[in-house]
C-alpha positions as CSV (number, residue, x, y, z in Angstrom):
1,M,50.5,-14.1,107.3
2,S,50.8,-11.8,110.3
3,K,48.1,-9.5,111.5
4,V,50.0,-6.5,110.3
5,E,50.6,-8.0,106.9
6,D,46.9,-8.9,106.7
7,A,45.8,-5.4,107.6
8,T,48.1,-3.9,105.0
9,D,46.8,-6.2,102.4
10,M,43.2,-5.3,103.3
11,A,44.1,-1.6,103.0
12,T,45.4,-2.2,99.5
13,L,42.2,-3.9,98.4
14,K,40.1,-1.0,99.8
15,T,41.6,1.3,97.2
16,G,39.4,-0.1,94.3
17,T,37.7,2.8,92.5
18,T,37.7,4.8,89.3
19,T,37.9,8.6,89.2
20,V,38.4,10.9,86.2
21,G,39.2,14.6,85.8
22,I,39.0,16.5,82.5
23,I,40.1,20.0,81.6
24,C,37.6,21.8,79.2
25,K,37.8,25.2,77.5
26,D,35.0,26.5,79.8
27,G,35.7,24.6,83.0
28,V,36.8,21.3,84.6
29,V,34.8,18.1,85.1
30,L,35.3,15.4,87.8
31,A,33.6,12.0,87.8
32,A,33.7,8.8,89.9
33,D,32.0,5.6,90.5
34,K,30.1,4.8,93.7
35,R,31.4,1.5,95.0
36,A,33.4,1.1,98.2
37,T,35.1,-2.2,98.9
38,A,36.5,-3.9,102.1
39,G,38.7,-6.7,101.0
40,H,36.6,-8.9,98.7
41,L,33.4,-7.5,100.0
42,I,31.4,-4.6,98.5
43,A,30.9,-2.5,101.6
44,T,28.6,0.0,100.0
45,K,27.2,0.8,96.6
46,H,26.2,4.4,97.3
47,I,29.4,6.2,98.5
48,K,30.0,9.8,97.4
49,K,33.5,10.0,95.9
50,V,33.3,13.5,94.3
51,L,33.1,16.1,97.1
52,Q,32.7,19.9,97.0
53,I,35.1,21.6,99.4
54,S,34.3,25.2,98.6
55,D,32.2,27.2,96.1
56,S,34.9,26.8,93.4
57,L,36.8,23.7,94.5
58,A,36.0,20.0,94.4
59,L,37.9,16.7,94.6
60,T,37.6,13.1,93.8
61,T,38.6,10.5,96.4
62,A,40.3,7.1,96.3
63,G,41.9,5.1,99.2
64,L,41.1,4.3,102.8
65,V,37.7,5.8,103.7
66,S,38.7,6.8,107.3
67,D,41.8,8.7,106.1
68,I,39.9,10.3,103.2
69,Q,37.2,11.6,105.6
70,L,39.8,13.0,108.0
71,L,41.8,14.7,105.3
72,V,38.8,16.2,103.6
73,K,37.7,17.8,106.9
74,W,41.3,19.0,107.4
75,I,41.6,20.7,104.0
76,K,38.2,22.3,104.4
77,S,39.3,23.8,107.7
78,E,42.6,25.0,106.2
79,I,40.7,26.8,103.4
80,N,38.5,28.6,105.9
81,L,41.6,29.5,108.0
82,F,43.4,30.8,104.9
83,E,40.5,33.1,104.0
84,L,40.3,34.5,107.6
85,R,44.1,35.1,107.8
86,N,44.6,36.5,104.2
87,H,41.2,38.1,103.5
88,R,41.0,36.3,100.1
89,K,40.3,32.9,98.7
90,P,43.3,30.7,98.1
91,S,44.2,29.9,94.5
92,V,43.7,26.3,93.3
93,K,47.4,25.8,93.2
94,E,47.7,26.9,96.8
95,V,45.0,24.4,97.9
96,A,46.7,21.7,95.9
97,N,50.1,22.3,97.5
98,L,48.5,22.4,101.0
99,L,46.5,19.1,100.4
100,A,49.7,17.5,99.1
101,L,51.5,18.4,102.3
102,I,48.7,16.9,104.3
103,V,48.8,13.7,102.2
104,Y,52.6,13.5,102.6
105,Y,52.5,13.6,106.3
106,N,49.5,11.3,106.6
107,I,51.1,8.4,104.6
108,R,54.4,8.8,106.5
109,K,52.9,8.7,110.0
110,F,53.7,5.5,112.0
111,S,50.8,3.0,111.6
112,P,50.4,-0.7,110.9
113,I,47.9,0.3,108.2
114,P,49.3,2.9,105.7
115,G,47.1,6.0,105.2
116,V,46.8,5.6,101.4
117,T,44.8,8.4,99.8
118,H,44.6,9.7,96.2
119,F,42.9,13.0,95.3
120,L,42.1,14.7,92.0
121,L,41.6,18.4,92.9
122,A,39.7,20.7,90.5
123,G,38.9,24.4,90.7
124,F,38.5,27.6,88.9
125,D,40.3,30.9,89.7
126,T,41.5,32.7,86.6
127,E,41.0,29.6,84.5
128,P,40.0,25.9,85.0
129,R,42.7,24.0,86.9
130,L,43.2,20.3,87.7
131,Y,45.8,18.7,90.0
132,D,46.7,15.1,90.7
133,I,47.6,14.6,94.4
134,F,49.3,11.2,94.4
135,P,49.4,9.0,97.6
136,D,53.0,9.9,98.2
137,G,52.2,13.6,98.4
138,S,53.4,14.6,95.0
139,V,51.5,17.1,92.9
140,T,51.0,17.0,89.1
141,D,49.5,19.9,87.2
142,I,47.1,18.3,84.7
143,K,46.6,20.1,81.4
144,E,44.2,17.6,79.7
145,F,42.8,14.7,81.6
146,V,43.7,12.2,84.4
147,A,42.3,9.1,86.0
148,S,43.0,7.3,89.3
149,G,42.1,4.1,91.1
150,S,41.9,0.4,90.2
151,G,40.0,1.1,87.0
152,M,42.3,3.9,85.8
153,E,43.8,1.9,82.9
154,L,40.4,1.2,81.4
155,A,39.4,4.9,81.8
156,Y,42.7,6.1,80.3
157,G,42.3,3.9,77.3
158,F,38.9,5.6,76.5
159,L,40.1,9.1,77.3
160,E,43.3,8.8,75.2
161,S,41.1,7.9,72.2
162,N,38.4,10.5,72.6
163,Y,39.7,13.6,74.3
164,S,39.9,16.9,72.4
165,K,41.5,20.1,73.7
166,N,38.5,22.1,72.4
167,I,36.0,20.0,74.5
168,N,33.4,21.9,76.4
169,V,31.7,21.0,79.8
170,D,28.8,19.2,78.2
171,Q,31.0,17.1,76.0
172,A,33.4,16.4,78.9
173,K,30.4,15.2,80.9
174,D,29.6,12.6,78.3
175,L,33.2,11.6,77.9
176,A,33.7,11.2,81.7
177,V,30.5,9.0,82.0
178,K,31.8,6.8,79.2
179,A,35.2,6.6,80.7
180,I,33.8,5.6,84.1
181,N,31.4,3.1,82.4
182,S,34.4,1.4,80.7
183,A,35.8,0.7,84.2
184,L,32.4,-0.4,85.6
185,N,32.2,-3.1,83.0
186,R,35.6,-4.7,83.7
187,D,37.0,-3.5,87.1
188,V,35.6,-5.4,90.1
189,G,36.6,-2.5,92.4
190,S,34.4,0.0,90.6
191,G,30.6,0.0,90.4
192,G,27.4,1.3,91.9
193,G,26.9,4.2,89.5
194,V,28.5,7.4,88.4
195,D,28.8,10.9,89.9
196,V,29.8,13.9,87.7
197,I,30.3,17.5,88.6
198,A,31.7,20.6,86.8
199,I,33.4,23.7,88.1
200,T,33.3,26.8,85.8
201,S,33.6,30.5,86.3
202,K,30.1,30.3,87.8
203,G,31.2,27.8,90.5
204,F,30.3,24.3,91.4
205,E,27.6,22.4,89.5
206,Q,26.3,18.8,89.9
207,L,25.9,17.4,86.4
208,L,24.9,13.8,87.1
209,D,24.3,11.6,90.2
210,K,23.1,8.2,89.0
211,E,23.0,4.8,90.8
212,L,22.8,1.4,89.1
213,D,20.3,-1.1,90.3
214,I,21.7,-4.6,89.5
215,R,19.4,-6.6,91.7
216,L,17.5,-9.4,89.9
């Protein structure tokens, strides 16, 4: 295997994670595990994968850590510039489309290691909103729930069976924790604990930040 092929394979393995987004009648909930992997090694068990980017916007992260860090700084700067130029806050849809454009150009830049990133963007403007920003730069408007990462199939199985359109933030928190936990039990790319936030008409709120101690 060539160095380029090896680097690309390592990049693929670094995308292990589980993130969840849930639309509620009174807000939107995001959750994620805390494990970051580098190949077959657990690089850290304490990484933050749910990030606040404004007082009414947050996102979950999956993919290459270096690209994620750069793109998060980039979108924060663009939000600030938008507010200065337009004298108003951008809508959640406007931020989703801008982030998707950034992701599109990032993955298509020339590099021996593809800049793979996957974001779930949540916010509240006139109502709770949730968008899936796929690694190719496409945008999906989520009306119920979504999951991403290597543990997404396990999370989806739980969400499909237990989600209700009349769910509130407290119920969505419990649902998100159980969905992430289903991945923690079976997906080797997910672990370390769970992080849960909510965004409502009142803004950003940290609901849970729990680490798992598995040392003997």
